[in-house]
C-alpha positions, 0 to 999 in steps of 0.5 A, spaced: 510 522 471 507 520 477 500 517 481 498 522 485 496 516 489 504 513 489 505 520 491 500 520 496 502 512 499 509 515 500 509 521 504 504 514 508 510 511 508 515 515 510 511 519 515 508 511 518 517 511 518 518 517 523 510 515 527 514 509 529 521 511 531 518 517 535 516 511 540 508 512 537 505 505 534 498 507 533 499 513 528 505 509 525 500 502 524 495 507 522 500 511 515 503 504 514 496 501 513 495 508 509 502 507 505 498 501 503 491 504 502 494 508 495 499 504 493 493 499 492 489 505 489 495 506 484 497 500 482 489 499 480 489 505 477 496 502 473 491 497 470 485 501 468 480 499 474 479 507 475 478 506 483 479 515 483 472 514 479 469 512 486 466 506 484 471 503 490 468 506 496 470 501 502 477 498 505 473 492 504 472 494 496 480 495 495 482 489 498 478 484 494 480 488 488 487 488 489 485 481 489 482 480 483 486 484 479 492 484 481 494 477 485 489 472 481 493 475 475 500 476 479 502 482 479 504 481 486 503 475 490 499 472 494 502 475 500 503 482 498 494 480 499 494 477 505 498 482 509 494 488 507 489 485 510 493 483 517 495 491 516 489 493 515 487 489 523 493 492 526 490 500 522 484 497 526 486 496 533 490 502 531 485 506 531 479 504 535 482 499 541 483 502 547 491 499 549 495 501 543 499 497 538 504 493 541 511 495 537 512 488 533 506 489 529 507 496 528 514 496 525 511 489 521 506 494 518 512 498 516 516 493 513 509 491 510 508 497 507 515 499 506 515 493 502 508 494 497 509 501 495 516 500 493 513 494 488 507 499 486 512 503 485 516 497 480 510 496 477 509 504 475 515 504 474 515 499 468 508 501 464 513 508 462 519 505 460 521 505 453 521 499 450 527 497 447 530 499 441 533 493 436 540 493 436 543 496 429 
């Protein structure tokens, strides 16, 4: 079973990579952020924090919950939280600034999204693994 949020994260990441390859840095940065956003939502759900019930209605709320429930307990490194915040800033630039996001920033966003989605996939997959059976 895979989280619907994780499926959305993987789809957004795939789109971000395609957009970056096509030279659409704004689109790539935005999709990379949403890949991270949905990966965090999936992990919060895995941790029993249930964002799917609307408990987190803002991007800031998801960011704060990520730090409190996933980074602070050591499930993700502090660097992941900083990367999430940095990519959020890049996404805001992509969505609201007049000039496009520089290619290097969009590429950074895609790399960070790839890393976070991969880590989320591993974390969530471990939930569904059967416990090791003792040897006879």
